[in-house]
N, CA, C and O atoms as a GROMACS GRO file, in nm:
protein
  416
    1MET      N    1   0.084  -0.116   0.000
    1MET     CA    2   0.000   0.000   0.000
    1MET      C    3   0.089   0.124   0.000
    1MET      O    4   0.188   0.131   0.073
    2VAL      N    5   0.052   0.220  -0.082
    2VAL     CA    6   0.123   0.347  -0.089
    2VAL      C    7   0.022   0.458  -0.061
    2VAL      O    8  -0.084   0.464  -0.124
    3ASN      N    9   0.055   0.544   0.034
    3ASN     CA   10  -0.028   0.660   0.062
    3ASN      C   11   0.029   0.779  -0.013
    3ASN      O   12   0.148   0.810   0.000
    4ILE      N   13  -0.055   0.845  -0.090
    4ILE     CA   14  -0.009   0.961  -0.166
    4ILE      C   15  -0.093   1.081  -0.126
    4ILE      O   16  -0.216   1.074  -0.123
    5ARG      N   17  -0.025   1.190  -0.096
    5ARG     CA   18  -0.094   1.313  -0.056
    5ARG      C   19  -0.022   1.433  -0.116
    5ARG      O   20   0.097   1.428  -0.146
    6TRP      N   21  -0.097   1.540  -0.133
    6TRP     CA   22  -0.040   1.664  -0.182
    6TRP      C   23   0.021   1.739  -0.064
    6TRP      O   24  -0.042   1.752   0.041
    7ASP      N   25   0.143   1.786  -0.080
    7ASP     CA   26   0.209   1.866   0.023
    7ASP      C   27   0.220   2.008  -0.029
    7ASP      O   28   0.298   2.036  -0.120
    8GLU      N   29   0.143   2.096   0.029
    8GLU     CA   30   0.138   2.235  -0.016
    8GLU      C   31   0.273   2.305   0.004
    8GLU      O   32   0.316   2.383  -0.080
    9LYS      N   33   0.338   2.276   0.116
    9LYS     CA   34   0.467   2.339   0.147
    9LYS      C   35   0.570   2.307   0.039
    9LYS      O   36   0.640   2.396  -0.010
   10ASP      N   37   0.580   2.179   0.003
   10ASP     CA   38   0.679   2.136  -0.096
   10ASP      C   39   0.627   2.145  -0.239
   10ASP      O   40   0.703   2.130  -0.334
   11ARG      N   41   0.494   2.169  -0.252
   11ARG     CA   42   0.431   2.177  -0.384
   11ARG      C   43   0.459   2.050  -0.464
   11ARG      O   44   0.498   2.055  -0.581
   12ALA      N   45   0.438   1.936  -0.399
   12ALA     CA   46   0.463   1.808  -0.462
   12ALA      C   47   0.372   1.703  -0.401
   12ALA      O   48   0.318   1.721  -0.292
   13TYR      N   49   0.354   1.593  -0.474
   13TYR     CA   50   0.283   1.478  -0.421
   13TYR      C   51   0.383   1.393  -0.344
   13TYR      O   52   0.488   1.358  -0.397
   14VAL      N   53   0.349   1.360  -0.222
   14VAL     CA   54   0.436   1.279  -0.138
   14VAL      C   55   0.379   1.138  -0.131
   14VAL      O   56   0.261   1.118  -0.103
   15ALA      N   57   0.463   1.041  -0.158
   15ALA     CA   58   0.424   0.900  -0.154
   15ALA      C   59   0.497   0.833  -0.039
   15ALA      O   60   0.619   0.837  -0.031
   16GLU      N   61   0.420   0.771   0.052
   16GLU     CA   62   0.478   0.703   0.166
   16GLU      C   63   0.430   0.558   0.169
   16GLU      O   64   0.316   0.529   0.135
   17VAL      N   65   0.519   0.469   0.211
   17VAL     CA   66   0.488   0.326   0.219
   17VAL      C   67   0.488   0.289   0.368
   17VAL      O   68   0.594   0.261   0.424
   18PRO      N   69   0.371   0.288   0.432
   18PRO     CA   70   0.366   0.265   0.577
   18PRO      C   71   0.425   0.131   0.622
   18PRO      O   72   0.473   0.120   0.734
   19GLU      N   73   0.423   0.032   0.537
   19GLU     CA   74   0.473  -0.101   0.574
   19GLU      C   75   0.626  -0.108   0.574
   19GLU      O   76   0.683  -0.201   0.631
   20LEU      N   77   0.691  -0.010   0.512
   20LEU     CA   78   0.837  -0.009   0.505
   20LEU      C   79   0.887   0.119   0.573
   20LEU      O   80   0.883   0.226   0.512
   21PRO      N   81   0.932   0.111   0.697
   21PRO     CA   82   0.972   0.230   0.772
   21PRO      C   83   1.071   0.318   0.696
   21PRO      O   84   1.176   0.272   0.652
   22GLY      N   85   1.035   0.446   0.682
   22GLY     CA   86   1.122   0.542   0.617
   22GLY      C   87   1.116   0.541   0.466
   22GLY      O   88   1.187   0.618   0.402
   23CYS      N   89   1.034   0.457   0.407
   23CYS     CA   90   1.025   0.449   0.261
   23CYS      C   91   0.925   0.554   0.212
   23CYS      O   92   0.804   0.541   0.230
   24ALA      N   93   0.980   0.658   0.149
   24ALA     CA   94   0.896   0.767   0.100
   24ALA      C   95   0.966   0.834  -0.017
   24ALA      O   96   1.088   0.825  -0.033
   25THR      N   97   0.887   0.901  -0.099
   25THR     CA   98   0.940   0.974  -0.213
   25THR      C   99   0.839   1.081  -0.250
   25THR      O  100   0.742   1.103  -0.177
   26HIS      N  101   0.858   1.147  -0.362
   26HIS     CA  102   0.764   1.249  -0.405
   26HIS      C  103   0.767   1.261  -0.557
   26HIS      O  104   0.850   1.199  -0.624
   27GLY      N  105   0.678   1.341  -0.610
   27GLY     CA  106   0.674   1.368  -0.753
   27GLY      C  107   0.596   1.495  -0.781
   27GLY      O  108   0.511   1.535  -0.702
   28LYS      N  109   0.626   1.558  -0.893
   28LYS     CA  110   0.554   1.680  -0.930
   28LYS      C  111   0.409   1.652  -0.968
   28LYS      O  112   0.322   1.737  -0.951
   29THR      N  113   0.385   1.530  -1.018
   29THR     CA  114   0.249   1.488  -1.051
   29THR      C  115   0.216   1.364  -0.970
   29THR      O  116   0.305   1.297  -0.917
   30TYR      N  117   0.087   1.333  -0.963
   30TYR     CA  118   0.043   1.213  -0.892
   30TYR      C  119   0.106   1.089  -0.956
   30TYR      O  120   0.156   1.000  -0.887
   31GLU      N  121   0.102   1.085  -1.089
   31GLU     CA  122   0.155   0.970  -1.162
   31GLU      C  123   0.304   0.953  -1.138
   31GLU      O  124   0.353   0.841  -1.123
   32GLN      N  125   0.377   1.065  -1.134
   32GLN     CA  126   0.521   1.058  -1.109
   32GLN      C  127   0.547   1.006  -0.967
   32GLN      O  128   0.640   0.929  -0.946
   33ALA      N  129   0.466   1.048  -0.871
   33ALA     CA  130   0.481   1.000  -0.733
   33ALA      C  131   0.458   0.850  -0.726
   33ALA      O  132   0.527   0.780  -0.653
   34VAL      N  133   0.361   0.800  -0.803
   34VAL     CA  134   0.334   0.656  -0.806
   34VAL      C  135   0.455   0.581  -0.863
   34VAL      O  136   0.499   0.482  -0.806
   35ARG      N  137   0.508   0.630  -0.975
   35ARG     CA  138   0.626   0.565  -1.035
   35ARG      C  139   0.746   0.570  -0.940
   35ARG      O  140   0.818   0.471  -0.924
   36ASN      N  141   0.766   0.686  -0.879
   36ASN     CA  142   0.878   0.700  -0.787
   36ASN      C  143   0.862   0.610  -0.665
   36ASN      O  144   0.960   0.561  -0.609
   37ALA      N  145   0.737   0.588  -0.624
   37ALA     CA  146   0.712   0.500  -0.509
   37ALA      C  147   0.756   0.358  -0.541
   37ALA      O  148   0.815   0.292  -0.456
   38GLN      N  149   0.729   0.312  -0.661
   38GLN     CA  150   0.772   0.177  -0.699
   38GLN      C  151   0.924   0.166  -0.694
   38GLN      O  152   0.978   0.067  -0.644
   39ASP      N  153   0.993   0.267  -0.744
   39ASP     CA  154   1.140   0.269  -0.736
   39ASP      C  155   1.187   0.271  -0.591
   39ASP      O  156   1.282   0.202  -0.554
   40ALA      N  157   1.120   0.351  -0.508
   40ALA     CA  158   1.157   0.362  -0.366
   40ALA      C  159   1.140   0.228  -0.295
   40ALA      O  160   1.223   0.189  -0.213
   41ILE      N  161   1.032   0.158  -0.328
   41ILE     CA  162   1.007   0.027  -0.266
   41ILE      C  163   1.118  -0.071  -0.306
   41ILE      O  164   1.172  -0.141  -0.220
   42GLU      N  165   1.151  -0.076  -0.433
   42GLU     CA  166   1.257  -0.166  -0.480
   42GLU      C  167   1.392  -0.131  -0.415
   42GLU      O  168   1.466  -0.221  -0.376
   43THR      N  169   1.422  -0.002  -0.405
   43THR     CA  170   1.547   0.043  -0.343
   43THR      C  171   1.549   0.008  -0.195
   43THR      O  172   1.651  -0.035  -0.143
   44TRP      N  173   1.436   0.028  -0.127
   44TRP     CA  174   1.427  -0.003   0.016
   44TRP      C  175   1.452  -0.152   0.039
   44TRP      O  176   1.530  -0.189   0.127
   45ILE      N  177   1.387  -0.237  -0.039
   45ILE     CA  178   1.402  -0.382  -0.023
   45ILE      C  179   1.545  -0.425  -0.054
   45ILE      O  180   1.603  -0.506   0.018
   46GLU      N  181   1.602  -0.370  -0.160
   46GLU     CA  182   1.741  -0.403  -0.196
   46GLU      C  183   1.836  -0.364  -0.083
   46GLU      O  184   1.925  -0.440  -0.047
   47GLY      N  185   1.817  -0.245  -0.027
   47GLY     CA  186   1.902  -0.199   0.083
   47GLY      C  187   1.884  -0.285   0.208
   47GLY      O  188   1.980  -0.314   0.279
   48ALA      N  189   1.760  -0.325   0.234
   48ALA     CA  190   1.733  -0.411   0.350
   48ALA      C  191   1.803  -0.546   0.334
   48ALA      O  192   1.861  -0.598   0.430
   49ARG      N  193   1.798  -0.601   0.215
   49ARG     CA  194   1.864  -0.730   0.191
   49ARG      C  195   2.015  -0.718   0.209
   49ARG      O  196   2.079  -0.802   0.272
   50GLU      N  197   2.072  -0.611   0.154
   50GLU     CA  198   2.216  -0.591   0.163
   50GLU      C  199   2.262  -0.574   0.307
   50GLU      O  200   2.370  -0.621   0.345
   51SER      N  201   2.181  -0.507   0.387
   51SER     CA  202   2.221  -0.482   0.526
   51SER      C  203   2.164  -0.585   0.623
   51SER      O  204   2.173  -0.569   0.745
   52LYS      N  205   2.104  -0.692   0.567
   52LYS     CA  206   2.047  -0.801   0.648
   52LYS      C  207   1.934  -0.750   0.741
   52LYS      O  208   1.911  -0.807   0.848
   53TYR      N  209   1.868  -0.646   0.699
   53TYR     CA  210   1.754  -0.590   0.775
   53TYR      C  211   1.628  -0.672   0.741
   53TYR      O  212   1.605  -0.705   0.625
   54ALA      N  213   1.549  -0.704   0.841
   54ALA     CA  214   1.429  -0.785   0.820
   54ALA      C  215   1.328  -0.710   0.732
   54ALA      O  216   1.295  -0.595   0.758
   55ILE      N  217   1.281  -0.778   0.631
   55ILE     CA  218   1.180  -0.722   0.542
   55ILE      C  219   1.044  -0.769   0.593
   55ILE      O  220   1.019  -0.889   0.600
   56PRO      N  221   0.956  -0.674   0.629
   56PRO     CA  222   0.827  -0.716   0.685
   56PRO      C  223   0.742  -0.790   0.583
   56PRO      O  224   0.744  -0.760   0.463
   57GLU      N  225   0.666  -0.887   0.632
   57GLU     CA  226   0.572  -0.960   0.547
   57GLU      C  227   0.463  -0.862   0.503
   57GLU      O  228   0.411  -0.787   0.586
   58PRO      N  229   0.428  -0.860   0.376
   58PRO     CA  230   0.322  -0.768   0.330
   58PRO      C  231   0.191  -0.792   0.403
   58PRO      O  232   0.151  -0.907   0.424
   59LEU      N  233   0.125  -0.684   0.443
   59LEU     CA  234  -0.003  -0.699   0.514
   59LEU      C  235  -0.104  -0.778   0.433
   59LEU      O  236  -0.187  -0.850   0.489
   60ALA      N  237  -0.099  -0.765   0.302
   60ALA     CA  238  -0.195  -0.836   0.216
   60ALA      C  239  -0.178  -0.987   0.225
   60ALA      O  240  -0.272  -1.062   0.198
   61GLU      N  241  -0.060  -1.033   0.263
   61GLU     CA  242  -0.034  -1.177   0.272
   61GLU      C  243  -0.037  -1.230   0.416
   61GLU      O  244  -0.034  -1.351   0.438
   62ARG      N  245  -0.045  -1.140   0.511
   62ARG     CA  246  -0.042  -1.180   0.652
   62ARG      C  247  -0.178  -1.237   0.693
   62ARG      O  248  -0.283  -1.187   0.652
   63LYS      N  249  -0.174  -1.341   0.774
   63LYS     CA  250  -0.296  -1.401   0.829
   63LYS      C  251  -0.326  -1.330   0.961
   63LYS      O  252  -0.239  -1.316   1.046
   64PHE      N  253  -0.450  -1.287   0.976
   64PHE     CA  254  -0.492  -1.220   1.099
   64PHE      C  255  -0.588  -1.310   1.175
   64PHE      O  256  -0.674  -1.375   1.116
   65SER      N  257  -0.574  -1.312   1.307
   65SER     CA  258  -0.658  -1.397   1.392
   65SER      C  259  -0.794  -1.334   1.421
   65SER      O  260  -0.888  -1.403   1.457
   66GLY      N  261  -0.803  -1.202   1.406
   66GLY     CA  262  -0.927  -1.134   1.443
   66GLY      C  263  -0.928  -1.097   1.591
   66GLY      O  264  -1.030  -1.052   1.643
   67LYS      N  265  -0.816  -1.116   1.656
   67LYS     CA  266  -0.807  -1.087   1.798
   67LYS      C  267  -0.689  -0.994   1.823
   67LYS      O  268  -0.579  -1.017   1.774
   68PHE      N  269  -0.714  -0.888   1.902
   68PHE     CA  270  -0.605  -0.804   1.948
   68PHE      C  271  -0.642  -0.750   2.085
   68PHE      O  272  -0.759  -0.737   2.119
   69VAL      N  273  -0.542  -0.719   2.163
   69VAL     CA  274  -0.562  -0.671   2.299
   69VAL      C  275  -0.526  -0.524   2.303
   69VAL      O  276  -0.425  -0.482   2.248
   70THR      N  277  -0.610  -0.447   2.370
   70THR     CA  278  -0.581  -0.305   2.387
   70THR      C  279  -0.614  -0.264   2.529
   70THR      O  280  -0.704  -0.322   2.592
   71ARG      N  281  -0.546  -0.167   2.579
   71ARG     CA  282  -0.572  -0.117   2.714
   71ARG      C  283  -0.644   0.017   2.702
   71ARG      O  284  -0.604   0.104   2.624
   72ILE      N  285  -0.750   0.032   2.781
   72ILE     CA  286  -0.825   0.157   2.783
   72ILE      C  287  -0.851   0.197   2.927
   72ILE      O  288  -0.833   0.117   3.019
   73ASP      N  289  -0.893   0.318   2.946
   73ASP     CA  290  -0.929   0.368   3.078
   73ASP      C  291  -1.041   0.281   3.137
   73ASP      O  292  -1.138   0.251   3.067
   74PRO      N  293  -1.029   0.240   3.262
   74PRO     CA  294  -1.132   0.154   3.323
   74PRO      C  295  -1.273   0.214   3.316
   74PRO      O  296  -1.370   0.140   3.300
   75GLU      N  297  -1.285   0.344   3.328
   75GLU     CA  298  -1.418   0.406   3.320
   75GLU      C  299  -1.476   0.394   3.179
   75GLU      O  300  -1.596   0.372   3.162
   76LEU      N  301  -1.391   0.408   3.079
   76LEU     CA  302  -1.437   0.390   2.941
   76LEU      C  303  -1.479   0.244   2.920
   76LEU      O  304  -1.580   0.218   2.855
   77HIS      N  305  -1.404   0.152   2.975
   77HIS     CA  306  -1.439   0.009   2.967
   77HIS      C  307  -1.578  -0.013   3.027
   77HIS      O  308  -1.661  -0.083   2.968
   78ARG      N  309  -1.603   0.046   3.142
   78ARG     CA  310  -1.734   0.035   3.208
   78ARG      C  311  -1.844   0.093   3.120
   78ARG      O  312  -1.948   0.030   3.100
   79GLU      N  313  -1.821   0.213   3.068
   79GLU     CA  314  -1.922   0.279   2.984
   79GLU      C  315  -1.952   0.199   2.858
   79GLU      O  316  -2.068   0.186   2.818
   80LEU      N  317  -1.850   0.145   2.796
   80LEU     CA  318  -1.870   0.062   2.677
   80LEU      C  319  -1.950  -0.063   2.710
   80LEU      O  320  -2.039  -0.102   2.635
   81THR      N  321  -1.918  -0.125   2.824
   81THR     CA  322  -1.991  -0.245   2.865
   81THR      C  323  -2.138  -0.215   2.890
   81THR      O  324  -2.225  -0.291   2.848
   82LEU      N  325  -2.166  -0.104   2.958
   82LEU     CA  326  -2.304  -0.064   2.983
   82LEU      C  327  -2.377  -0.033   2.851
   82LEU      O  328  -2.492  -0.072   2.833
   83HIS      N  329  -2.309   0.035   2.762
   83HIS     CA  330  -2.369   0.068   2.632
   83HIS      C  331  -2.401  -0.059   2.553
   83HIS      O  332  -2.506  -0.070   2.490
   84ALA      N  333  -2.310  -0.155   2.558
   84ALA     CA  334  -2.331  -0.282   2.489
   84ALA      C  335  -2.454  -0.353   2.547
   84ALA      O  336  -2.538  -0.402   2.472
   85LYS      N  337  -2.464  -0.358   2.678
   85LYS     CA  338  -2.578  -0.424   2.743
   85LYS      C  339  -2.709  -0.358   2.703
   85LYS      O  340  -2.806  -0.425   2.670
   86ARG      N  341  -2.711  -0.223   2.707
   86ARG     CA  342  -2.833  -0.149   2.670
   86ARG      C  343  -2.871  -0.174   2.524
   86ARG      O  344  -2.988  -0.171   2.488
   87SER      N  345  -2.769  -0.198   2.440
   87SER     CA  346  -2.792  -0.219   2.296
   87SER      C  347  -2.820  -0.366   2.264
   87SER      O  348  -2.847  -0.399   2.148
   88GLY      N  349  -2.812  -0.453   2.365
   88GLY     CA  350  -2.834  -0.595   2.342
   88GLY      C  351  -2.721  -0.661   2.265
   88GLY      O  352  -2.742  -0.758   2.193
   89LYS      N  353  -2.600  -0.607   2.282
   89LYS     CA  354  -2.484  -0.661   2.211
   89LYS      C  355  -2.380  -0.704   2.311
   89LYS      O  356  -2.384  -0.667   2.428
   90THR      N  357  -2.286  -0.783   2.263
   90THR     CA  358  -2.169  -0.814   2.344
   90THR      C  359  -2.075  -0.695   2.334
   90THR      O  360  -2.087  -0.612   2.244
   91LEU      N  361  -1.981  -0.687   2.427
   91LEU     CA  362  -1.882  -0.580   2.421
   91LEU      C  363  -1.801  -0.592   2.292
   91LEU      O  364  -1.776  -0.491   2.226
   92ASN      N  365  -1.761  -0.714   2.255
   92ASN     CA  366  -1.687  -0.733   2.130
   92ASN      C  367  -1.767  -0.687   2.010
   92ASN      O  368  -1.715  -0.619   1.922
   93GLY      N  369  -1.896  -0.725   2.007
   93GLY     CA  370  -1.981  -0.686   1.895
   93GLY      C  371  -1.996  -0.535   1.884
   93GLY      O  372  -1.991  -0.480   1.774
   94LEU      N  373  -2.013  -0.469   1.998
   94LEU     CA  374  -2.027  -0.323   1.998
   94LEU      C  375  -1.900  -0.257   1.948
   94LEU      O  376  -1.905  -0.168   1.862
   95VAL      N  377  -1.785  -0.299   2.001
   95VAL     CA  378  -1.658  -0.238   1.961
   95VAL      C  379  -1.629  -0.264   1.814
   95VAL      O  380  -1.582  -0.174   1.743
   96GLU      N  381  -1.658  -0.384   1.766
   96GLU     CA  382  -1.638  -0.415   1.625
   96GLU      C  383  -1.724  -0.323   1.538
   96GLU      O  384  -1.676  -0.269   1.438
   97GLU      N  385  -1.848  -0.306   1.576
   97GLU     CA  386  -1.940  -0.217   1.501
   97GLU      C  387  -1.889  -0.074   1.501
   97GLU      O  388  -1.892  -0.007   1.398
   98MET      N  389  -1.841  -0.027   1.614
   98MET     CA  390  -1.788   0.111   1.623
   98MET      C  391  -1.664   0.128   1.536
   98MET      O  392  -1.648   0.229   1.468
   99LEU      N  393  -1.576   0.029   1.540
   99LEU     CA  394  -1.455   0.038   1.459
   99LEU      C  395  -1.487   0.036   1.309
   99LEU      O  396  -1.428   0.111   1.232
  100GLU      N  397  -1.581  -0.050   1.270
  100GLU     CA  398  -1.620  -0.056   1.128
  100GLU      C  399  -1.673   0.077   1.080
  100GLU      O  400  -1.647   0.116   0.966
  101LYS      N  401  -1.746   0.148   1.162
  101LYS     CA  402  -1.802   0.278   1.125
  101LYS      C  403  -1.693   0.383   1.104
  101LYS      O  404  -1.712   0.478   1.028
  102GLU      N  405  -1.579   0.365   1.170
  102GLU     CA  406  -1.472   0.462   1.162
  102GLU      C  407  -1.376   0.441   1.045
  102GLU      O  408  -1.301   0.530   1.008
  103LEU      N  409  -1.382   0.322   0.987
  103LEU     CA  410  -1.291   0.295   0.874
  103LEU      C  411  -1.346   0.359   0.747
  103LEU      O  412  -1.467   0.369   0.728
  104PRO      N  413  -1.256   0.402   0.660
  104PRO     CA  414  -1.301   0.464   0.534
  104PRO      C  415  -1.370   0.365   0.443
  104PRO      O  416  -1.414   0.401   0.334
   0.00000   0.00000   0.00000
């Protein structure tokens, strides 16, 4: 995945690869930023191999369990649990529904 955004300060499209730390480039046009991103990815991977740096598994190929642990304020935990009960949902179901609403 490549995130591309316009940077007003630099007057250029900035392309960043969140899965590869520090892998970023830019271009005067959106299309140029896309092409430059592909070169940046190849250069990043080549450099990682040469320096024996671990190359992360692509998120698209990673298997996810559907389970993750997060810590929140105990009062928020209480409020979420009460809200779930009032809504006739489990806490997991409520949180999943809330997270889905927040994703683009």
